[in-house]
BALOBA-1460 file (C-alpha; in Angstrom, 3 decimals):
// residues 347
<rec num="1" residu="x" x="0.468" y="0.046" z="0.135"/>
<rec num="2" residu="x" x="2.816" y="2.163" z="0.662"/>
<rec num="3" residu="x" x="4.707" y="2.041" z="-2.738"/>
<rec num="4" residu="x" x="1.476" y="2.539" z="-4.245"/>
<rec num="5" residu="x" x="0.794" y="6.027" z="-2.496"/>
<rec num="6" residu="x" x="4.524" y="6.808" z="-2.691"/>
<rec num="7" residu="x" x="4.217" y="5.154" z="-6.791"/>
<rec num="8" residu="x" x="1.185" y="7.607" z="-7.025"/>
<rec num="9" residu="x" x="1.977" y="10.826" z="-5.352"/>
<rec num="10" residu="x" x="4.987" y="13.050" z="-7.967"/>
<rec num="11" residu="x" x="5.409" y="15.172" z="-4.508"/>
<rec num="12" residu="x" x="7.788" y="12.808" z="-3.225"/>
<rec num="13" residu="x" x="9.833" y="13.301" z="-6.660"/>
<rec num="14" residu="x" x="9.834" y="17.245" z="-6.710"/>
<rec num="15" residu="x" x="11.173" y="20.319" z="-5.158"/>
<rec num="16" residu="x" x="9.007" y="21.658" z="-2.402"/>
<rec num="17" residu="x" x="9.874" y="25.348" z="-3.268"/>
<rec num="18" residu="x" x="10.562" y="24.992" z="-7.352"/>
<rec num="19" residu="x" x="8.031" y="22.009" z="-7.846"/>
<rec num="20" residu="x" x="10.378" y="21.071" z="-10.700"/>
<rec num="21" residu="x" x="12.096" y="17.605" z="-10.267"/>
<rec num="22" residu="x" x="15.136" y="17.799" z="-7.332"/>
<rec num="23" residu="x" x="18.568" y="19.368" z="-8.983"/>
<rec num="24" residu="x" x="21.345" y="18.924" z="-6.727"/>
<rec num="25" residu="x" x="19.038" y="18.063" z="-3.458"/>
<rec num="26" residu="x" x="20.007" y="18.635" z="0.054"/>
<rec num="27" residu="x" x="19.192" y="17.242" z="2.813"/>
<rec num="28" residu="x" x="18.127" y="19.013" z="6.622"/>
<rec num="29" residu="x" x="18.620" y="17.860" z="9.574"/>
<rec num="30" residu="x" x="15.032" y="17.691" z="9.940"/>
<rec num="31" residu="x" x="15.819" y="14.602" z="6.780"/>
<rec num="32" residu="x" x="12.958" y="16.958" z="4.201"/>
<rec num="33" residu="x" x="15.207" y="17.591" z="1.150"/>
<rec num="34" residu="x" x="15.362" y="20.573" z="-1.289"/>
<rec num="35" residu="x" x="17.034" y="21.372" z="-4.430"/>
<rec num="36" residu="x" x="20.702" y="23.730" z="-3.710"/>
<rec num="37" residu="x" x="20.018" y="27.251" z="-5.412"/>
<rec num="38" residu="x" x="16.291" y="26.577" z="-3.753"/>
<rec num="39" residu="x" x="17.143" y="26.153" z="-0.178"/>
<rec num="40" residu="x" x="20.291" y="28.996" z="-0.844"/>
<rec num="41" residu="x" x="17.688" y="31.378" z="-1.865"/>
<rec num="42" residu="x" x="14.986" y="30.737" z="1.128"/>
<rec num="43" residu="x" x="18.049" y="30.772" z="3.515"/>
<rec num="44" residu="x" x="19.187" y="33.912" z="2.695"/>
<rec num="45" residu="x" x="15.846" y="35.568" z="2.515"/>
<rec num="46" residu="x" x="14.199" y="33.950" z="5.366"/>
<rec num="47" residu="x" x="17.308" y="33.135" z="7.637"/>
<rec num="48" residu="x" x="17.620" y="34.846" z="11.294"/>
<rec num="49" residu="x" x="19.847" y="35.447" z="14.061"/>
<rec num="50" residu="x" x="22.073" y="32.223" z="12.415"/>
<rec num="51" residu="x" x="18.516" y="30.107" z="12.413"/>
<rec num="52" residu="x" x="15.583" y="29.521" z="10.025"/>
<rec num="53" residu="x" x="12.791" y="27.236" z="9.618"/>
<rec num="54" residu="x" x="12.579" y="24.047" z="7.166"/>
<rec num="55" residu="x" x="10.030" y="25.008" z="4.327"/>
<rec num="56" residu="x" x="7.959" y="22.000" z="4.912"/>
<rec num="57" residu="x" x="7.692" y="21.020" z="8.508"/>
<rec num="58" residu="x" x="8.410" y="24.761" z="10.121"/>
<rec num="59" residu="x" x="11.002" y="22.908" z="12.811"/>
<rec num="60" residu="x" x="13.574" y="25.165" z="13.647"/>
<rec num="61" residu="x" x="17.297" y="24.870" z="12.870"/>
<rec num="62" residu="x" x="20.681" y="26.104" z="12.943"/>
<rec num="63" residu="x" x="22.262" y="27.720" z="9.727"/>
<rec num="64" residu="x" x="25.051" y="25.817" z="8.869"/>
<rec num="65" residu="x" x="28.390" y="27.425" z="8.926"/>
<rec num="66" residu="x" x="28.839" y="27.640" z="5.064"/>
<rec num="67" residu="x" x="25.042" y="28.189" z="4.614"/>
<rec num="68" residu="x" x="23.255" y="26.139" z="2.038"/>
<rec num="69" residu="x" x="26.717" y="24.875" z="1.471"/>
<rec num="70" residu="x" x="27.265" y="23.201" z="4.880"/>
<rec num="71" residu="x" x="24.148" y="20.906" z="3.875"/>
<rec num="72" residu="x" x="24.461" y="17.356" z="3.137"/>
<rec num="73" residu="x" x="23.827" y="15.895" z="-0.118"/>
<rec num="74" residu="x" x="21.455" y="13.865" z="-0.278"/>
<rec num="75" residu="x" x="22.259" y="10.268" z="-2.429"/>
<rec num="76" residu="x" x="19.734" y="8.578" z="-1.674"/>
<rec num="77" residu="x" x="16.407" y="10.719" z="-3.961"/>
<rec num="78" residu="x" x="15.912" y="10.056" z="-7.095"/>
<rec num="79" residu="x" x="13.744" y="12.266" z="-9.547"/>
<rec num="80" residu="x" x="11.264" y="11.209" z="-12.199"/>
<rec num="81" residu="x" x="14.075" y="12.162" z="-14.715"/>
<rec num="82" residu="x" x="16.876" y="11.074" z="-12.582"/>
<rec num="83" residu="x" x="20.448" y="12.839" z="-14.198"/>
<rec num="84" residu="x" x="21.919" y="9.484" z="-12.992"/>
<rec num="85" residu="x" x="19.736" y="7.306" z="-15.648"/>
<rec num="86" residu="x" x="20.101" y="9.744" z="-18.354"/>
<rec num="87" residu="x" x="23.613" y="11.440" z="-18.084"/>
<rec num="88" residu="x" x="25.011" y="14.202" z="-16.187"/>
<rec num="89" residu="x" x="27.019" y="16.576" z="-16.625"/>
<rec num="90" residu="x" x="30.674" y="16.406" z="-15.372"/>
<rec num="91" residu="x" x="31.362" y="18.309" z="-12.188"/>
<rec num="92" residu="x" x="34.635" y="19.397" z="-13.171"/>
<rec num="93" residu="x" x="34.733" y="19.494" z="-16.869"/>
<rec num="94" residu="x" x="30.835" y="20.007" z="-17.593"/>
<rec num="95" residu="x" x="30.907" y="17.251" z="-19.926"/>
<rec num="96" residu="x" x="27.689" y="14.972" z="-19.741"/>
<rec num="97" residu="x" x="28.282" y="11.514" z="-19.511"/>
<rec num="98" residu="x" x="26.543" y="8.350" z="-18.140"/>
<rec num="99" residu="x" x="29.542" y="6.841" z="-16.478"/>
<rec num="100" residu="x" x="30.513" y="9.222" z="-13.318"/>
<rec num="101" residu="x" x="32.464" y="8.879" z="-10.163"/>
<rec num="102" residu="x" x="31.476" y="10.441" z="-7.102"/>
<rec num="103" residu="x" x="34.795" y="11.494" z="-4.541"/>
<rec num="104" residu="x" x="32.980" y="11.431" z="-1.355"/>
<rec num="105" residu="x" x="35.533" y="13.953" z="0.798"/>
<rec num="106" residu="x" x="35.235" y="16.801" z="-2.715"/>
<rec num="107" residu="x" x="31.195" y="16.365" z="-3.140"/>
<rec num="108" residu="x" x="31.803" y="15.799" z="-6.778"/>
<rec num="109" residu="x" x="31.074" y="14.251" z="-9.472"/>
<rec num="110" residu="x" x="33.471" y="13.159" z="-12.089"/>
<rec num="111" residu="x" x="34.283" y="11.958" z="-15.611"/>
<rec num="112" residu="x" x="36.905" y="9.607" z="-16.247"/>
<rec num="113" residu="x" x="39.380" y="11.741" z="-17.313"/>
<rec num="114" residu="x" x="38.909" y="13.922" z="-13.960"/>
<rec num="115" residu="x" x="38.172" y="11.038" z="-11.800"/>
<rec num="116" residu="x" x="41.705" y="9.766" z="-13.168"/>
<rec num="117" residu="x" x="43.130" y="13.472" z="-12.844"/>
<rec num="118" residu="x" x="41.419" y="13.163" z="-9.557"/>
<rec num="119" residu="x" x="43.096" y="9.986" z="-8.370"/>
<rec num="120" residu="x" x="46.880" y="11.342" z="-9.517"/>
<rec num="121" residu="x" x="47.067" y="14.501" z="-7.302"/>
<rec num="122" residu="x" x="48.916" y="14.236" z="-4.109"/>
<rec num="123" residu="x" x="45.947" y="15.580" z="-1.449"/>
<rec num="124" residu="x" x="42.799" y="13.837" z="-3.318"/>
<rec num="125" residu="x" x="44.289" y="10.772" z="-4.392"/>
<rec num="126" residu="x" x="43.587" y="8.664" z="-1.586"/>
<rec num="127" residu="x" x="39.876" y="10.342" z="-1.398"/>
<rec num="128" residu="x" x="36.706" y="7.331" z="-0.735"/>
<rec num="129" residu="x" x="35.235" y="7.448" z="-4.794"/>
<rec num="130" residu="x" x="32.806" y="5.316" z="-6.234"/>
<rec num="131" residu="x" x="30.814" y="4.707" z="-9.344"/>
<rec num="132" residu="x" x="27.386" y="5.941" z="-10.075"/>
<rec num="133" residu="x" x="26.194" y="5.207" z="-13.540"/>
<rec num="134" residu="x" x="24.301" y="2.300" z="-11.632"/>
<rec num="135" residu="x" x="21.302" y="3.621" z="-9.811"/>
<rec num="136" residu="x" x="20.157" y="0.330" z="-8.251"/>
<rec num="137" residu="x" x="23.957" y="-0.806" z="-7.430"/>
<rec num="138" residu="x" x="24.974" y="-0.396" z="-3.401"/>
<rec num="139" residu="x" x="27.376" y="2.311" z="-3.053"/>
<rec num="140" residu="x" x="30.679" y="2.538" z="-2.040"/>
<rec num="141" residu="x" x="31.403" y="2.396" z="1.746"/>
<rec num="142" residu="x" x="30.856" y="6.176" z="2.318"/>
<rec num="143" residu="x" x="33.605" y="6.987" z="4.828"/>
<rec num="144" residu="x" x="33.239" y="9.644" z="7.330"/>
<rec num="145" residu="x" x="35.854" y="11.557" z="8.804"/>
<rec num="146" residu="x" x="35.906" y="12.117" z="13.005"/>
<rec num="147" residu="x" x="37.035" y="16.368" z="13.023"/>
<rec num="148" residu="x" x="38.982" y="16.199" z="15.871"/>
<rec num="149" residu="x" x="41.179" y="13.408" z="14.773"/>
<rec num="150" residu="x" x="40.492" y="13.220" z="11.260"/>
<rec num="151" residu="x" x="40.229" y="9.985" z="11.613"/>
<rec num="152" residu="x" x="37.540" y="7.529" z="10.679"/>
<rec num="153" residu="x" x="34.499" y="6.779" z="12.302"/>
<rec num="154" residu="x" x="34.325" y="2.942" z="13.035"/>
<rec num="155" residu="x" x="32.154" y="3.554" z="15.782"/>
<rec num="156" residu="x" x="28.501" y="4.298" z="17.300"/>
<rec num="157" residu="x" x="28.366" y="5.811" z="20.818"/>
<rec num="158" residu="x" x="24.649" y="4.203" z="21.566"/>
<rec num="159" residu="x" x="24.441" y="7.006" z="24.861"/>
<rec num="160" residu="x" x="25.235" y="10.293" z="22.737"/>
<rec num="161" residu="x" x="23.778" y="8.409" z="19.358"/>
<rec num="162" residu="x" x="26.824" y="9.377" z="17.233"/>
<rec num="163" residu="x" x="29.748" y="8.361" z="15.300"/>
<rec num="164" residu="x" x="33.151" y="8.487" z="16.682"/>
<rec num="165" residu="x" x="36.531" y="7.764" z="15.803"/>
<rec num="166" residu="x" x="38.390" y="4.860" z="17.689"/>
<rec num="167" residu="x" x="40.557" y="8.018" z="19.510"/>
<rec num="168" residu="x" x="37.064" y="8.846" z="20.830"/>
<rec num="169" residu="x" x="36.190" y="5.601" z="21.774"/>
<rec num="170" residu="x" x="39.325" y="5.610" z="24.092"/>
<rec num="171" residu="x" x="38.950" y="8.949" z="25.440"/>
<rec num="172" residu="x" x="35.879" y="11.042" z="26.018"/>
<rec num="173" residu="x" x="33.476" y="8.457" z="25.137"/>
<rec num="174" residu="x" x="35.458" y="5.786" z="27.002"/>
<rec num="175" residu="x" x="32.801" y="4.622" z="29.709"/>
<rec num="176" residu="x" x="29.825" y="4.797" z="26.958"/>
<rec num="177" residu="x" x="28.276" y="1.939" z="25.858"/>
<rec num="178" residu="x" x="29.105" y="1.357" z="22.213"/>
<rec num="179" residu="x" x="29.470" y="-0.294" z="18.952"/>
<rec num="180" residu="x" x="31.299" y="-0.682" z="15.251"/>
<rec num="181" residu="x" x="29.383" y="0.991" z="12.449"/>
<rec num="182" residu="x" x="28.306" y="-2.583" z="11.093"/>
<rec num="183" residu="x" x="26.610" y="-3.464" z="14.178"/>
<rec num="184" residu="x" x="25.047" y="-0.760" z="15.000"/>
<rec num="185" residu="x" x="23.779" y="-0.829" z="11.541"/>
<rec num="186" residu="x" x="22.405" y="-4.002" z="11.329"/>
<rec num="187" residu="x" x="20.144" y="-2.859" z="14.331"/>
<rec num="188" residu="x" x="18.934" y="0.275" z="12.787"/>
<rec num="189" residu="x" x="17.923" y="-1.555" z="9.534"/>
<rec num="190" residu="x" x="15.900" y="-3.894" z="11.493"/>
<rec num="191" residu="x" x="14.213" y="-1.792" z="13.115"/>
<rec num="192" residu="x" x="13.378" y="1.144" z="10.911"/>
<rec num="193" residu="x" x="12.327" y="-2.034" z="8.279"/>
<rec num="194" residu="x" x="9.827" y="-2.850" z="11.163"/>
<rec num="195" residu="x" x="8.973" y="0.555" z="11.987"/>
<rec num="196" residu="x" x="8.062" y="0.972" z="8.352"/>
<rec num="197" residu="x" x="5.788" y="-1.969" z="8.285"/>
<rec num="198" residu="x" x="3.241" y="-0.786" z="10.382"/>
<rec num="199" residu="x" x="-0.370" y="-0.478" z="9.133"/>
<rec num="200" residu="x" x="-0.770" y="3.259" z="10.646"/>
<rec num="201" residu="x" x="2.049" y="4.774" z="8.409"/>
<rec num="202" residu="x" x="1.199" y="3.219" z="5.522"/>
<rec num="203" residu="x" x="-2.604" y="4.900" z="6.313"/>
<rec num="204" residu="x" x="-1.238" y="7.651" z="7.251"/>
<rec num="205" residu="x" x="0.456" y="7.696" z="3.943"/>
<rec num="206" residu="x" x="-2.625" y="7.056" z="1.323"/>
<rec num="207" residu="x" x="-4.462" y="9.976" z="3.833"/>
<rec num="208" residu="x" x="-2.516" y="12.390" z="2.936"/>
<rec num="209" residu="x" x="-2.200" y="11.458" z="-0.204"/>
<rec num="210" residu="x" x="-6.181" y="11.254" z="-0.612"/>
<rec num="211" residu="x" x="-5.665" y="14.898" z="1.050"/>
<rec num="212" residu="x" x="-3.508" y="16.152" z="-1.438"/>
<rec num="213" residu="x" x="-5.732" y="14.873" z="-4.358"/>
<rec num="214" residu="x" x="-8.539" y="16.861" z="-2.400"/>
<rec num="215" residu="x" x="-6.519" y="20.098" z="-2.119"/>
<rec num="216" residu="x" x="-5.933" y="20.226" z="-5.644"/>
<rec num="217" residu="x" x="-9.319" y="19.486" z="-6.869"/>
<rec num="218" residu="x" x="-10.743" y="22.252" z="-4.802"/>
<rec num="219" residu="x" x="-7.950" y="24.739" z="-6.282"/>
<rec num="220" residu="x" x="-9.099" y="23.723" z="-9.717"/>
<rec num="221" residu="x" x="-12.523" y="23.982" z="-9.350"/>
<rec num="222" residu="x" x="-11.832" y="27.706" z="-7.363"/>
<rec num="223" residu="x" x="-9.730" y="28.736" z="-9.862"/>
<rec num="224" residu="x" x="-12.295" y="27.579" z="-12.807"/>
<rec num="225" residu="x" x="-15.135" y="29.771" z="-10.819"/>
<rec num="226" residu="x" x="-12.731" y="32.362" z="-10.830"/>
<rec num="227" residu="x" x="-11.902" y="32.241" z="-14.740"/>
<rec num="228" residu="x" x="-15.948" y="32.050" z="-15.098"/>
<rec num="229" residu="x" x="-16.442" y="35.108" z="-13.077"/>
<rec num="230" residu="x" x="-14.110" y="37.049" z="-15.175"/>
<rec num="231" residu="x" x="-15.805" y="36.405" z="-18.710"/>
<rec num="232" residu="x" x="-18.752" y="36.842" z="-16.659"/>
<rec num="233" residu="x" x="-17.012" y="40.602" z="-15.839"/>
<rec num="234" residu="x" x="-16.106" y="40.839" z="-19.423"/>
<rec num="235" residu="x" x="-19.710" y="40.643" z="-20.712"/>
<rec num="236" residu="x" x="-21.512" y="42.345" z="-18.921"/>
<rec num="237" residu="x" x="-18.275" y="45.078" z="-19.650"/>
<rec num="238" residu="x" x="-18.839" y="44.575" z="-23.352"/>
<rec num="239" residu="x" x="-23.039" y="44.851" z="-23.577"/>
<rec num="240" residu="x" x="-21.964" y="48.524" z="-21.452"/>
<rec num="241" residu="x" x="-19.715" y="49.300" z="-23.916"/>
<rec num="242" residu="x" x="-22.277" y="48.301" z="-26.671"/>
<rec num="243" residu="x" x="-25.172" y="50.398" z="-25.221"/>
<rec num="244" residu="x" x="-22.920" y="53.484" z="-24.675"/>
<rec num="245" residu="x" x="-21.992" y="53.040" z="-28.567"/>
<rec num="246" residu="x" x="-25.748" y="52.616" z="-28.891"/>
<rec num="247" residu="x" x="-26.514" y="56.953" z="-28.195"/>
<rec num="248" residu="x" x="-23.791" y="57.858" z="-30.820"/>
<rec num="249" residu="x" x="-25.860" y="55.787" z="-33.561"/>
<rec num="250" residu="x" x="-28.972" y="57.026" z="-31.695"/>
<rec num="251" residu="x" x="-27.760" y="60.744" z="-32.293"/>
<rec num="252" residu="x" x="-26.890" y="60.045" z="-35.545"/>
<rec num="253" residu="x" x="-29.845" y="59.040" z="-36.934"/>
<rec num="254" residu="x" x="-31.722" y="61.732" z="-35.001"/>
<rec num="255" residu="x" x="-29.916" y="64.238" z="-36.652"/>
<rec num="256" residu="x" x="-30.440" y="62.476" z="-39.959"/>
<rec num="257" residu="x" x="-34.404" y="62.041" z="-39.028"/>
<rec num="258" residu="x" x="-34.983" y="66.047" z="-37.965"/>
<rec num="259" residu="x" x="-37.226" y="68.183" z="-39.761"/>
<rec num="260" residu="x" x="-34.947" y="70.739" z="-41.817"/>
<rec num="261" residu="x" x="-37.650" y="73.043" z="-43.145"/>
<rec num="262" residu="x" x="-36.955" y="73.911" z="-47.096"/>
<rec num="263" residu="x" x="-33.584" y="73.423" z="-46.596"/>
<rec num="264" residu="x" x="-32.467" y="69.827" z="-48.544"/>
<rec num="265" residu="x" x="-32.365" y="66.429" z="-45.852"/>
<rec num="266" residu="x" x="-28.721" y="65.757" z="-46.745"/>
<rec num="267" residu="x" x="-26.686" y="64.654" z="-44.545"/>
<rec num="268" residu="x" x="-23.351" y="66.782" z="-42.962"/>
<rec num="269" residu="x" x="-21.128" y="63.951" z="-45.045"/>
<rec num="270" residu="x" x="-22.886" y="64.845" z="-48.397"/>
<rec num="271" residu="x" x="-22.887" y="68.291" z="-48.065"/>
<rec num="272" residu="x" x="-19.010" y="67.881" z="-47.547"/>
<rec num="273" residu="x" x="-18.617" y="65.460" z="-50.498"/>
<rec num="274" residu="x" x="-21.198" y="67.751" z="-52.817"/>
<rec num="275" residu="x" x="-18.997" y="71.383" z="-51.542"/>
<rec num="276" residu="x" x="-15.791" y="69.350" z="-52.176"/>
<rec num="277" residu="x" x="-16.737" y="68.619" z="-55.951"/>
<rec num="278" residu="x" x="-17.268" y="71.765" z="-57.088"/>
<rec num="279" residu="x" x="-14.283" y="73.306" z="-54.690"/>
<rec num="280" residu="x" x="-12.077" y="71.078" z="-56.268"/>
<rec num="281" residu="x" x="-13.428" y="70.548" z="-59.578"/>
<rec num="282" residu="x" x="-13.041" y="74.614" z="-60.046"/>
<rec num="283" residu="x" x="-9.155" y="74.114" z="-59.060"/>
<rec num="284" residu="x" x="-8.516" y="71.584" z="-61.795"/>
<rec num="285" residu="x" x="-9.864" y="73.258" z="-64.477"/>
<rec num="286" residu="x" x="-7.919" y="76.224" z="-63.875"/>
<rec num="287" residu="x" x="-5.183" y="74.720" z="-63.850"/>
<rec num="288" residu="x" x="-5.374" y="72.614" z="-67.095"/>
<rec num="289" residu="x" x="-9.076" y="74.111" z="-69.081"/>
<rec num="290" residu="x" x="-8.331" y="76.415" z="-71.811"/>
<rec num="291" residu="x" x="-9.804" y="79.809" z="-71.901"/>
<rec num="292" residu="x" x="-13.077" y="78.880" z="-73.650"/>
<rec num="293" residu="x" x="-13.961" y="76.262" z="-70.844"/>
<rec num="294" residu="x" x="-13.269" y="79.064" z="-68.351"/>
<rec num="295" residu="x" x="-15.087" y="81.080" z="-69.914"/>
<rec num="296" residu="x" x="-18.309" y="79.302" z="-70.736"/>
<rec num="297" residu="x" x="-18.591" y="78.014" z="-67.092"/>
<rec num="298" residu="x" x="-17.235" y="80.497" z="-65.238"/>
<rec num="299" residu="x" x="-20.397" y="82.129" z="-64.528"/>
<rec num="300" residu="x" x="-21.588" y="79.042" z="-62.903"/>
<rec num="301" residu="x" x="-19.028" y="77.635" z="-60.759"/>
<rec num="302" residu="x" x="-18.749" y="81.421" z="-59.042"/>
<rec num="303" residu="x" x="-22.499" y="81.367" z="-58.451"/>
<rec num="304" residu="x" x="-22.351" y="77.198" z="-57.482"/>
<rec num="305" residu="x" x="-19.249" y="78.072" z="-54.981"/>
<rec num="306" residu="x" x="-20.741" y="81.331" z="-53.381"/>
<rec num="307" residu="x" x="-24.676" y="79.327" z="-52.855"/>
<rec num="308" residu="x" x="-23.179" y="76.528" z="-51.142"/>
<rec num="309" residu="x" x="-20.957" y="78.808" z="-49.259"/>
<rec num="310" residu="x" x="-23.651" y="81.338" z="-48.365"/>
<rec num="311" residu="x" x="-25.621" y="77.286" z="-47.694"/>
<rec num="312" residu="x" x="-23.410" y="76.203" z="-45.768"/>
<rec num="313" residu="x" x="-23.030" y="79.286" z="-43.397"/>
<rec num="314" residu="x" x="-26.630" y="79.658" z="-42.923"/>
<rec num="315" residu="x" x="-27.230" y="75.297" z="-42.720"/>
<rec num="316" residu="x" x="-28.548" y="73.872" z="-38.752"/>
<rec num="317" residu="x" x="-27.398" y="70.810" z="-41.066"/>
<rec num="318" residu="x" x="-24.090" y="71.656" z="-40.570"/>
<rec num="319" residu="x" x="-24.034" y="73.296" z="-36.749"/>
<rec num="320" residu="x" x="-22.844" y="69.973" z="-35.051"/>
<rec num="321" residu="x" x="-22.551" y="68.800" z="-30.898"/>
<rec num="322" residu="x" x="-19.226" y="67.986" z="-29.469"/>
<rec num="323" residu="x" x="-19.447" y="64.596" z="-28.803"/>
<rec num="324" residu="x" x="-16.608" y="62.587" z="-26.581"/>
<rec num="325" residu="x" x="-16.655" y="60.343" z="-23.782"/>
<rec num="326" residu="x" x="-16.133" y="60.428" z="-20.292"/>
<rec num="327" residu="x" x="-14.898" y="57.778" z="-18.845"/>
<rec num="328" residu="x" x="-16.453" y="57.173" z="-15.195"/>
<rec num="329" residu="x" x="-14.285" y="56.377" z="-11.883"/>
<rec num="330" residu="x" x="-13.067" y="53.308" z="-11.697"/>
<rec num="331" residu="x" x="-14.063" y="52.164" z="-7.815"/>
<rec num="332" residu="x" x="-11.400" y="49.219" z="-7.526"/>
<rec num="333" residu="x" x="-12.371" y="48.665" z="-4.067"/>
<rec num="334" residu="x" x="-15.699" y="47.850" z="-4.765"/>
<rec num="335" residu="x" x="-14.851" y="45.979" z="-8.012"/>
<rec num="336" residu="x" x="-12.544" y="43.901" z="-5.867"/>
<rec num="337" residu="x" x="-15.642" y="42.809" z="-3.671"/>
<rec num="338" residu="x" x="-17.882" y="42.365" z="-6.357"/>
<rec num="339" residu="x" x="-15.556" y="40.103" z="-8.015"/>
<rec num="340" residu="x" x="-15.573" y="37.338" z="-4.808"/>
<rec num="341" residu="x" x="-12.730" y="35.940" z="-2.666"/>
<rec num="342" residu="x" x="-11.471" y="32.699" z="-2.213"/>
<rec num="343" residu="x" x="-12.830" y="31.300" z="1.236"/>
<rec num="344" residu="x" x="-11.137" y="28.695" z="3.426"/>
<rec num="345" residu="x" x="-13.332" y="26.248" z="5.485"/>
<rec num="346" residu="x" x="-12.814" y="23.132" z="7.495"/>
<rec num="347" residu="x" x="-13.906" y="19.718" z="6.310"/>
């Protein structure tokens, strides 16, 4: 049941902060994992007085001395598109290769060329390394060194619950019950395996998975209603726009249909074209016509121009009303209340 729950829940294979596949996953003291860049940004913004809270469980912890760089790499987390399966970039030369070796002291992945050079350098030739091209293959033994004696920590202090080296076992922990790492690992593996088999954990995982799905469904429904509200408001705004536009149309119809006494029932556009045609024709004739044509039509043209000019000055139809649109004041707070809001209720 637990495997089905976990495999069916994509959230266990993506970073909580960026909601994407893990990149350089880092492990916090509370055992939650985040991308290096994500947790670095989070620490830069949210750490206070050398302390910070896990983005997920809100447990408060000390910021490592080296910041995010001091957080342990999580070698056990595999994203859905694991770089280990498809090949990854060498941390030294940035070349992409499916065969990669990891140095546990340098905390770097290296290609064949770089690991060969790494093995020749005096300061790194004794580092513990292991191939990571096969994700299912057990890793080489991870050597952890004592920060006091720089010796391999081969023992486990049961009283202090910490790894110690031989020197620590013989000095500061000599009166404490201690076991070799291998012996302690057998005990913890057995205890952890039995703990994971408990139905209460499986039920809790299933319930959490169900809760996540319900939250996602509620979120999608809320977003759908929000989008519908936006569409409805846009429709109402378009109706209002058309109603205002209709006022322009109604005004033009009223002018064109209004009685004008003895005047010709011409629209403003008709009067403009009528006068413009004669005006520009007269101008063209002055430039192109010979004397005979000018004399033949001169008197009539003068009469037409003067008549239309006088008619235009006296015509009520040429009088126009100034037409403009005055935008109303937008009340954003009122609009916000009309739009609606998200509410949260306990189930």
